[in-house]
C-alpha positions in Angstrom: 69.0 83.0 98.0 72.2 81.0 98.2 74.3 84.0 97.1 72.8 86.2 99.8 73.7 83.7 102.5 77.3 83.5 101.1 77.6 87.2 101.3 76.2 87.3 104.8 78.6 84.6 106.0 81.5 86.4 104.3 80.6 89.7 105.9 80.3 88.2 109.3 83.6 86.3 108.9 85.5 89.5 107.9 83.8 92.0 110.2 83.5 89.9 113.3 87.3 89.4 113.9 87.9 93.0 112.7 85.6 94.3 115.3 87.2 92.3 118.1 90.7 93.2 116.9 89.9 96.9 116.7 88.3 97.0 120.1 91.4 95.3 121.6 93.6 97.8 119.7 91.6 100.7 121.0 91.9 99.5 124.6 95.7 99.0 124.0 96.1 102.5 122.6 94.1 103.9 125.5 96.4 102.2 128.0 99.7 102.4 126.3 99.9 105.6 124.3 97.9 108.0 126.5 100.4 110.7 127.6 101.1 111.1 131.3 99.7 114.2 132.8 102.0 117.2 132.6 101.3 120.8 133.5 102.4 121.8 130.0 100.1 119.3 128.4 97.0 121.5 129.0 98.7 124.3 127.1 99.6 122.0 124.2 96.1 120.5 124.1 94.3 123.8 123.9 96.7 125.7 121.8 99.2 123.7 119.8 98.3 120.0 119.8 100.5 119.2 116.9 103.6 120.4 118.8 103.2 117.6 121.4 104.1 114.5 119.4 102.9 112.0 122.0 99.5 113.6 122.2 99.2 113.8 118.4 100.1 110.1 118.0 97.7 109.1 120.8 94.8 111.1 119.2 95.6 109.7 115.7 95.7 106.1 116.8 92.7 106.4 119.0 90.6 107.9 116.2 91.8 105.2 113.7 91.0 102.2 116.1 87.7 103.7 117.1 86.6 104.3 113.5 87.6 100.7 112.6 85.5 99.4 115.4 82.5 101.5 114.3 82.8 100.5 110.7 83.0 96.8 111.6 80.0 97.1 113.9 78.0 98.7 111.1 79.0 96.0 108.7 77.9 93.4 111.3 74.6 95.2 111.7 74.1 95.4 108.0 74.8 91.7 107.6 71.8 90.9 109.8 69.5 92.7 107.4 70.8 91.3 104.0 
């Protein structure tokens, strides 16, 4: 029983700050890296997303930070049931 509590505490100590950091990073990416609207941006988005480097960087960072937040939330959820 003691080992289970140690694992639970360890999971919460790791995933709690990771969740908060990843949520803050996601908001930062949404505010800082989102490309400004341009008439050509619609063409890039629907046809050649990889040719617009700002949009590609924004999408990549947005996906990474959102995935980190989801994984940390799942670990926190799993820690409640161990």
